[in-house]
C-alpha positions in Angstrom: -136.5 -86.2 119.1 -134.2 -83.8 117.2 -131.7 -83.8 120.0 -131.8 -87.6 120.2 -130.8 -87.8 116.5 -127.9 -85.4 117.1 -126.8 -87.6 120.1 -127.0 -90.7 118.0 -124.9 -89.1 115.3 -122.3 -88.0 117.8 -122.1 -91.5 119.3 -121.8 -92.9 115.7 -118.9 -90.6 115.1 -117.1 -91.8 118.3 -117.7 -95.4 117.4 -116.3 -94.8 113.9 -113.2 -93.2 115.4 -112.8 -96.2 117.7 -113.0 -98.6 114.8 -110.3 -96.6 112.9 -108.1 -96.6 116.0 -108.5 -100.4 116.5 -107.7 -101.0 112.8 -104.6 -98.7 113.1 -103.3 -100.5 116.3 -104.0 -104.0 115.0 -102.4 -103.6 111.5 -99.7 -101.0 112.3 -100.2 -99.4 108.9 -102.9 -97.7 107.0 -105.5 -100.1 105.9 -108.7 -99.9 103.9 -110.8 -100.5 107.0 -109.2 -97.5 108.8 -109.6 -95.3 105.7 -113.3 -96.3 105.3 -113.9 -95.6 109.0 -112.3 -92.2 108.9 -114.2 -91.3 105.7 -117.4 -92.4 107.3 -116.6 -90.3 110.4 -116.0 -87.2 108.2 -119.3 -87.7 106.4 -121.1 -88.1 109.8 -119.4 -85.0 111.1 -120.5 -82.9 108.1 -124.0 -84.3 108.4 -124.1 -83.4 112.1 -123.0 -79.8 111.3 -125.6 -79.4 108.6 -128.2 -80.9 110.9 -127.2 -78.4 113.7 -127.4 -75.5 111.3 -130.9 -76.5 110.0 -132.0 -77.0 113.6 -130.9 -73.6 114.6 -132.5 -72.1 111.5 -135.9 -73.7 112.1 -135.8 -73.0 115.8 -135.5 -76.7 116.9 -132.4 -75.8 118.9 -131.3 -72.5 120.3 -127.8 -71.3 121.1 -126.9 -70.2 124.6 -126.4 -66.5 125.1 -123.3 -65.7 127.1 
């Protein structure tokens, strides 16, 4: 379940990046839609990093040993 939430967040980050790219290509300048999409992507990325740190701390995910 925890890993599915992480995958959903990662896919949301990719979709948000695609929305920003589409807004950039369509309008050929910075727009509010692109700014909001990139801001949302940054917030999702920070949330994903925090979620990964909490998951590692509580033992829900484990890092690989190389």
